[in-house]
C-alpha positions as CSV (number, residue, x, y, z in Angstrom):
1,F,-45.7,18.7,21.6
2,R,-48.0,16.9,19.6
3,A,-47.2,12.8,18.2
4,R,-46.8,12.6,14.6
5,S,-45.9,9.2,14.3
6,A,-45.0,7.7,11.0
7,S,-47.2,4.5,10.2
8,T,-44.8,2.2,8.1
9,H,-40.5,2.4,8.6
10,R,-38.9,2.6,6.2
11,R,-36.0,0.4,5.2
12,G,-33.9,-0.1,2.1
13,V,-29.7,-0.6,0.9
14,P,-26.8,1.3,2.0
15,G,-25.7,4.5,2.2
16,C,-23.5,7.0,3.8
17,G,-22.3,6.9,7.4
18,A,-24.8,4.8,9.8
19,V,-27.1,3.9,7.1
20,T,-30.5,0.9,6.3
21,N,-32.1,0.1,3.2
22,M,-33.8,3.3,1.4
23,P,-37.5,4.2,1.1
24,P,-38.5,3.4,-2.9
25,A,-37.8,6.6,-5.1
26,A,-40.7,8.9,-4.6
27,S,-42.5,10.1,-8.2
28,E,-41.1,13.2,-9.8
29,D,-44.5,15.1,-8.6
30,A,-44.8,13.3,-5.2
31,G,-43.4,16.3,-3.4
32,P,-40.3,16.6,-1.3
33,V,-39.7,13.2,1.0
34,Q,-39.8,14.2,4.8
35,M,-37.6,12.6,7.1
36,R,-38.9,10.6,10.1
37,L,-36.8,11.6,13.7
38,L,-37.4,9.3,15.9
39,V,-37.5,10.7,19.8
40,I,-37.5,11.5,23.2
41,L,-38.5,14.6,23.3
42,G,-36.8,16.1,26.4
43,S,-33.7,14.2,25.7
44,H,-30.9,16.7,24.9
45,Y,-29.0,14.6,22.5
46,C,-32.9,14.5,20.8
47,E,-32.7,18.1,20.7
48,R,-28.8,18.8,19.5
49,A,-29.9,16.8,16.5
50,R,-33.3,18.8,16.5
51,W,-32.0,22.4,16.3
52,A,-29.5,20.9,13.6
53,L,-32.6,20.0,11.4
54,D,-34.5,23.1,12.7
55,L,-31.5,25.6,11.8
56,A,-30.5,24.1,8.6
57,G,-34.7,24.8,7.3
58,L,-35.0,20.5,7.1
59,A,-38.6,19.3,6.9
60,Y,-39.1,16.1,9.3
61,E,-42.1,14.6,11.3
62,Q,-41.4,13.5,14.9
63,D,-41.8,10.2,16.1
64,V,-41.9,10.7,20.2
65,Y,-41.2,8.1,23.0
66,P,-41.3,7.9,26.5
67,P,-37.8,6.2,27.7
68,V,-37.5,2.3,27.4
69,V,-40.7,2.2,25.3
70,H,-38.6,3.8,22.4
71,M,-36.9,0.4,21.9
72,P,-39.3,-1.5,19.8
73,G,-39.6,1.5,17.4
74,T,-35.7,1.9,17.1
75,R,-34.8,-2.3,17.1
76,S,-37.4,-1.8,13.7
77,A,-35.8,1.2,12.2
78,R,-32.5,0.6,13.0
79,P,-30.1,-0.9,10.0
80,R,-30.0,-4.7,10.2
81,D,-26.3,-4.1,11.0
82,S,-26.7,-1.9,14.0
83,A,-27.0,-3.7,17.2
84,S,-28.8,0.2,18.0
85,T,-31.5,1.1,20.2
86,S,-31.1,4.8,21.5
87,V,-32.2,8.0,19.8
88,P,-32.9,10.5,17.6
89,M,-32.7,8.2,14.7
90,L,-33.1,9.9,11.8
91,L,-34.7,8.4,8.9
92,T,-32.9,10.2,5.6
93,P,-33.8,9.7,1.8
94,D,-30.5,9.5,1.3
95,E,-28.2,8.3,3.5
96,G,-30.3,5.5,5.0
97,V,-30.9,5.6,8.7
98,L,-28.6,7.8,11.3
99,T,-28.1,6.7,14.6
100,D,-26.3,9.5,16.3
101,S,-26.9,12.8,17.1
102,G,-23.4,14.0,15.6
103,D,-24.0,12.3,12.1
104,I,-27.9,14.0,12.2
105,V,-25.5,17.3,13.0
106,R,-23.3,17.1,10.2
107,Y,-26.2,15.7,7.8
108,A,-27.7,18.9,8.5
109,W,-24.6,20.9,7.9
110,T,-24.1,19.0,4.4
111,H,-27.5,19.3,3.6
112,A,-28.1,22.8,5.0
113,G,-29.2,24.9,1.1
114,S,-29.1,28.4,1.7
115,S,-29.0,28.9,6.0
116,A,-26.0,30.3,6.5
117,T,-25.5,30.0,9.6
118,A,-26.5,26.0,8.9
119,Q,-23.5,26.1,6.6
120,A,-21.4,27.9,8.8
121,L,-21.3,24.7,11.9
122,Y,-18.2,23.4,10.8
123,P,-15.5,25.8,9.1
124,A,-13.8,25.7,6.3
125,D,-10.8,26.2,8.3
126,L,-9.5,22.5,9.2
127,E,-7.8,23.4,12.0
128,A,-10.4,25.4,13.2
129,R,-13.2,22.2,12.2
130,A,-10.1,20.0,14.0
131,E,-10.9,22.2,17.3
132,V,-15.0,22.6,17.1
133,A,-15.0,18.5,17.0
134,A,-12.8,18.2,20.3
135,V,-15.4,20.7,21.5
136,E,-18.8,18.5,20.3
137,K,-16.6,15.5,21.8
138,E,-17.0,17.2,25.2
139,A,-20.0,18.8,25.4
140,T,-21.0,15.3,24.3
141,R,-19.4,13.8,27.3
142,L,-21.2,16.5,29.9
143,G,-24.1,15.2,28.2
144,V,-24.2,12.1,29.7
145,W,-23.2,13.8,33.5
146,V,-26.0,16.3,32.5
147,R,-28.3,12.8,32.4
148,V,-27.1,11.8,35.6
149,V,-28.0,14.6,37.5
150,L,-31.4,15.7,35.7
151,Y,-33.1,12.3,36.4
152,H,-31.3,11.9,39.8
153,Y,-33.4,14.9,41.0
154,M,-36.3,14.5,39.1
155,F,-36.3,10.9,40.7
156,K,-35.7,12.2,44.4
157,N,-38.4,15.6,44.0
158,A,-40.4,15.4,41.4
159,P,-44.3,13.5,42.1
160,R,-44.7,10.4,40.3
161,E,-47.3,12.3,37.6
162,A,-45.1,14.9,37.4
163,I,-42.5,12.8,36.0
164,I,-44.6,10.8,33.9
165,D,-46.2,14.1,32.1
166,T,-42.7,15.5,31.2
167,L,-41.4,11.6,30.2
168,C,-44.0,10.8,27.8
169,Q,-44.7,14.8,26.4
170,G,-45.7,15.0,22.5
171,T,-46.2,10.6,22.5
172,T,-49.1,8.3,21.4
173,N,-51.6,7.7,23.8
174,S,-50.2,4.0,23.6
175,R,-46.7,4.3,24.3
176,E,-48.0,6.6,27.5
177,R,-50.2,3.5,28.6
178,W,-47.2,1.6,28.2
179,F,-45.0,3.8,30.4
180,R,-47.5,3.9,33.1
181,W,-48.2,0.8,33.2
182,L,-44.6,-0.2,33.1
183,Y,-43.1,2.4,35.7
184,T,-41.8,1.3,38.1
185,P,-39.8,-1.6,35.9
186,I,-38.3,1.2,33.4
187,T,-37.7,3.6,36.4
188,F,-35.8,0.6,38.0
189,L,-34.2,0.0,34.8
190,M,-33.6,3.6,33.9
191,K,-32.0,4.4,37.2
192,Q,-29.8,0.9,37.3
193,G,-28.6,1.0,33.5
194,M,-27.4,4.9,34.0
195,R,-26.1,4.6,37.7
196,I,-28.4,7.8,39.4
197,N,-28.0,7.8,42.5
198,E,-26.7,10.1,45.1
199,D,-22.7,9.2,45.0
200,N,-22.8,8.9,40.6
201,A,-25.2,12.3,40.8
202,N,-22.4,14.3,43.0
203,M,-19.6,12.6,40.7
204,C,-21.2,14.0,37.3
205,Y,-21.8,17.1,38.8
206,D,-18.1,17.7,39.9
207,R,-17.4,17.0,36.3
208,I,-20.2,19.0,35.2
209,K,-18.9,22.2,36.8
210,A,-15.4,21.3,35.7
211,T,-16.4,21.2,32.1
212,M,-18.0,24.8,32.6
213,D,-15.3,26.5,33.8
214,K,-13.2,24.9,31.5
215,M,-16.5,26.2,28.8
216,S,-16.1,29.2,30.5
217,E,-12.2,29.7,29.7
218,R,-12.6,29.4,26.4
219,L,-15.1,31.9,26.3
220,A,-13.1,34.9,28.6
221,S,-12.0,36.3,25.3
222,S,-14.5,35.5,22.4
223,K,-18.5,36.2,22.4
224,F,-18.2,31.8,20.4
225,L,-16.4,28.9,21.7
226,V,-14.8,28.3,18.5
227,G,-14.1,31.1,16.1
228,N,-16.2,34.7,15.7
229,S,-19.1,32.7,14.5
230,F,-21.3,30.3,15.7
231,T,-20.3,26.7,15.1
232,A,-21.2,22.8,15.5
233,A,-19.1,23.1,18.9
234,D,-22.1,26.1,20.4
235,L,-25.0,24.4,19.3
236,T,-24.0,21.0,20.9
237,F,-22.7,22.8,24.5
238,S,-26.0,24.6,24.5
239,S,-27.9,22.0,23.7
240,M,-26.0,19.6,26.4
241,A,-26.1,22.3,29.3
242,A,-29.5,23.9,28.7
243,L,-31.3,21.7,30.4
244,L,-29.1,22.7,34.2
245,V,-29.2,26.2,32.8
246,Q,-33.2,26.4,32.9
247,T,-33.0,30.8,31.6
248,K,-36.6,31.6,30.2
249,P,-34.6,32.0,26.6
250,C,-33.9,28.1,26.8
251,Q,-37.2,26.9,28.8
252,D,-39.0,28.9,25.9
253,N,-36.8,27.8,22.9
254,Y,-35.8,23.9,24.2
255,G,-38.1,21.6,21.7
256,A,-39.8,20.6,24.8
257,K,-41.4,21.7,28.5
258,T,-38.4,21.3,30.7
259,S,-39.8,23.8,33.5
260,V,-40.2,20.7,35.7
261,L,-36.7,20.5,36.0
262,A,-36.7,23.7,37.4
263,E,-38.4,23.3,40.0
264,V,-36.6,20.4,41.4
265,M,-33.0,21.4,41.4
266,P,-31.8,22.7,44.5
267,E,-31.5,26.3,43.5
268,A,-27.8,27.0,44.1
269,L,-27.2,24.0,41.8
270,L,-29.1,26.5,39.5
271,K,-27.7,29.4,40.6
272,E,-23.8,28.4,39.5
273,M,-25.0,27.0,36.0
274,R,-27.2,30.4,35.0
275,E,-24.5,33.0,36.6
276,S,-21.3,30.9,35.1
277,R,-19.7,32.3,32.0
278,A,-20.8,29.1,30.0
279,G,-24.3,29.3,31.1
280,Q,-25.1,33.0,30.3
281,H,-23.4,32.0,26.8
282,C,-26.1,28.6,27.0
283,T,-28.9,31.6,27.5
284,S,-27.2,33.9,24.9
285,M,-27.0,30.9,22.4
286,Y,-30.6,29.6,22.9
287,E,-31.8,33.4,22.4
288,S,-29.9,34.1,19.5
289,Y,-30.4,31.2,17.3
290,R,-32.6,28.9,18.6
291,Q,-35.9,29.0,16.8
292,P,-38.1,25.6,16.9
293,R,-40.5,25.1,14.3
294,E,-44.0,26.8,14.4
295,S,-45.6,23.6,13.9
296,D,-43.8,22.7,16.7
297,S,-46.1,23.4,20.5
298,K,-45.5,22.7,24.0
299,L,-47.6,21.0,26.2
């Protein structure tokens, strides 16, 4: 990916959801307003948001940061009444600033236009929609544990330059320089803040395994996690699991370069994830439903 940093931050009055101020109204001949998505390129939560926006065919500009270095950018863009400094963060022309990946998925669904697949992310049936939301909630918890395990093996087994290349991909030269300069305190803060250590990684892996087994049970008699079609449940779970599964469709269609993770994780862990029914489902969803934008090229 190549960074495409916006030159200004948009601010204005409250709208719907997690919002801040709206940008000035565009003139009739100004063309469509492009949204701005603040991301850490390899983040699975950012991938969840990016996948939904791509599926809906919505135009947006990525503003790419390395971990921790993203905080000044999100502080300047966030709503005045919000303490959030996390990514993804989407600046929209009609609903202000969305500060949660789930809100961005729902935004994509309500703005899906002619995309039948995006329109079906949340079923019309209220009971089925509630089931989708329950699976999404479970999958986002999975994402927390996946993050700990991946960072543990990356910091343990990858050379420093490989870590920097992975975490700084797609960002600007100046942001990469800041990350390099502050590498030691930044990685210390990451390890402390996310409890990245051997014991916690082992505990998180046990929870990952239990969740993958539960998802595999759901898939025993169905192609999809909820109902008979692709929904936000499949999108969210697959986004969270792809970094662990690391099959070719996941690597090729994920919105960032992630192959270094397959090089640092234990082979037995990768094999177990890939061969599980849930892991195979993740691969299938990436193969069938994840097509990154043509304008985005891997580093």
